[in-house]
C-alpha positions as CSV (number, residue, x, y, z in Angstrom):
1,M,-29.6,-11.5,-7.7
2,V,-27.3,-8.6,-7.2
3,I,-27.0,-9.4,-3.5
4,V,-26.0,-13.0,-4.3
5,A,-23.4,-11.9,-6.9
6,Y,-22.0,-9.4,-4.4
7,N,-21.7,-12.0,-1.7
8,I,-19.9,-14.4,-4.0
9,L,-17.5,-11.7,-5.1
10,A,-16.9,-10.6,-1.4
11,K,-16.2,-14.3,-0.4
12,Q,-13.7,-14.7,-3.3
13,N,-12.1,-11.4,-2.4
14,M,-11.8,-12.5,1.3
15,K,-10.3,-15.8,0.3
16,S,-7.7,-13.9,-1.9
17,I,-6.8,-11.7,1.0
18,D,-6.6,-14.7,3.4
19,I,-4.3,-16.4,1.0
20,K,-2.1,-13.4,0.6
21,I,-1.8,-12.9,4.4
22,S,-1.1,-16.5,4.9
23,F,1.6,-16.4,2.2
24,I,3.3,-13.3,3.8
25,A,3.2,-14.9,7.2
26,L,4.8,-18.1,5.9
27,L,7.6,-16.1,4.2
28,L,8.3,-14.2,7.4
29,V,8.5,-17.5,9.4
30,L,10.9,-18.9,6.8
31,V,13.1,-15.8,6.8
32,G,13.2,-15.9,10.6
33,V,14.2,-19.5,10.7
34,G,16.9,-18.9,8.0
35,C,18.5,-16.1,10.0
36,S,19.0,-18.1,13.2
37,D,22.5,-19.5,14.0
38,E,23.1,-22.9,12.6
39,E,24.0,-25.5,15.1
40,L,27.4,-27.0,14.4
41,P,28.5,-30.5,15.3
42,P,30.3,-30.9,18.6
43,F,33.8,-29.5,18.7
44,Q,33.4,-27.5,15.5
45,A,33.4,-23.7,15.3
46,K,33.5,-20.7,13.0
47,G,35.4,-17.5,13.7
48,R,37.6,-14.7,12.4
49,I,41.3,-14.0,13.2
50,I,41.3,-10.7,15.0
51,E,45.0,-10.5,16.2
52,I,48.3,-12.3,15.9
53,T,50.7,-11.7,18.7
54,G,54.4,-12.5,19.1
55,G,57.4,-11.8,21.2
56,C,56.7,-10.9,24.8
57,Y,52.9,-11.3,24.2
58,G,53.4,-15.0,23.3
59,E,52.9,-16.6,19.9
60,I,49.1,-16.5,19.8
61,V,46.5,-16.4,17.1
62,L,43.4,-14.7,18.6
63,I,40.1,-15.8,17.1
64,E,36.7,-14.1,17.7
65,V,34.3,-17.1,17.5
66,S,30.9,-16.4,16.0
67,N,29.5,-19.9,16.5
68,P,29.2,-21.5,19.0
69,K,28.7,-18.5,21.3
70,D,30.1,-20.1,24.5
71,I,33.6,-21.5,23.9
72,G,35.6,-18.3,24.3
73,E,36.1,-15.4,26.7
74,R,35.2,-11.8,26.8
75,G,38.0,-9.2,27.0
76,S,40.1,-6.6,25.4
77,F,43.8,-6.4,24.4
78,T,46.1,-3.6,23.5
79,K,49.6,-3.9,22.2
80,T,52.0,-1.1,23.2
81,G,51.2,2.0,21.2
82,E,48.3,0.4,19.3
83,K,44.5,0.6,19.5
84,T,42.5,-1.6,21.8
85,I,40.7,-4.7,20.4
86,N,37.5,-5.6,22.2
87,Y,36.0,-9.1,21.8
88,K,33.1,-11.1,23.2
89,N,33.9,-14.8,22.5
90,A,37.6,-15.1,21.8
91,I,39.9,-18.1,21.8
92,A,43.7,-18.2,21.7
93,V,45.4,-20.9,19.6
94,P,49.0,-21.6,18.9
95,Y,50.7,-20.5,15.7
96,F,49.4,-22.7,12.9
97,S,53.0,-23.9,12.0
98,K,53.3,-25.3,15.5
99,I,50.2,-27.4,15.4
100,G,50.4,-28.9,11.9
101,I,47.9,-26.6,10.1
102,P,49.1,-26.4,6.4
103,N,50.8,-23.3,5.1
104,S,48.0,-22.9,2.6
105,V,45.7,-21.7,5.4
106,P,46.5,-18.0,5.8
107,Q,47.4,-17.0,9.3
108,E,46.4,-13.4,8.8
109,V,44.1,-10.9,10.6
110,G,40.6,-11.0,9.0
111,T,40.8,-14.7,7.8
112,W,37.5,-16.6,8.5
113,L,37.9,-20.1,9.7
114,Y,35.6,-23.1,10.0
115,F,37.5,-25.6,12.2
116,E,37.5,-28.6,14.5
117,Y,39.0,-28.0,18.0
118,R,39.7,-29.6,21.3
119,E,40.5,-28.3,24.8
120,F,44.0,-28.7,26.2
121,T,44.6,-31.4,28.8
122,N,45.9,-30.6,32.2
123,G,49.4,-29.4,32.0
124,E,49.6,-29.6,28.2
125,I,49.9,-25.9,27.7
126,E,52.9,-25.5,30.1
127,S,54.7,-28.6,29.0
128,S,54.5,-28.1,25.3
129,N,55.7,-24.4,24.9
130,L,53.1,-24.0,22.1
131,F,52.5,-20.4,23.0
132,H,56.2,-19.4,23.7
133,P,58.8,-18.2,21.2
134,D,61.3,-20.8,20.0
135,Y,64.1,-18.6,21.2
136,P,64.8,-17.0,24.6
137,M,63.3,-13.6,25.1
138,I,64.0,-10.7,27.5
139,C,60.9,-8.7,28.1
140,Y,61.1,-5.4,29.9
141,G,58.0,-4.5,31.8
142,N,54.9,-6.5,32.7
143,I,53.7,-7.6,29.2
144,G,51.3,-10.4,28.9
145,P,49.2,-12.3,26.4
146,P,45.6,-11.4,25.6
147,S,42.9,-12.8,27.9
148,A,41.2,-15.7,26.0
149,K,40.4,-19.3,26.4
150,R,43.3,-21.4,25.1
151,I,42.1,-24.0,22.6
152,M,43.8,-26.4,20.1
153,I,42.7,-26.4,16.5
154,T,42.9,-30.0,15.2
155,K,41.7,-29.4,11.7
156,V,40.7,-26.5,9.4
157,I,37.6,-27.5,7.5
158,D,37.3,-24.4,5.4
159,Y,38.7,-20.8,5.3
160,S,38.2,-17.5,3.6
161,P,41.1,-15.1,3.4
162,S,40.6,-11.5,4.5
163,P,39.3,-9.3,1.7
164,E,41.8,-6.6,0.9
């Protein structure tokens, strides 16, 4: 009788342990799935403004794209006398005022953007002057823009200003 009772208790204990282990494994799987990068619709991206250039560097908003991982370029950029900015997946877009993005969207370093984009057509960059100042400039020395893939933002879906 004692042996039968012991076997019943042992089986119940094992079932309880199996259920606990299964529950923990399920939680780990769900957490792992939740941490993966979400897949965005085509021609949508998320990123953070890391630099805004002007003058001889060109009128560029430099955005480090976090998702998708393959639309930008790797590189670094240093303004004269400032620290170097390193990036892994950066795009360069024209000033927001030049492409019809409302003034309510902050064009500030640190702002997170969720946006729709498109690539420039052949010759569109050169013919439109979107990255050049509106006034003539004399630049002394060999100053150039940051190395990044040039993209056109067509719509800002959502944004979050930089925390200050």
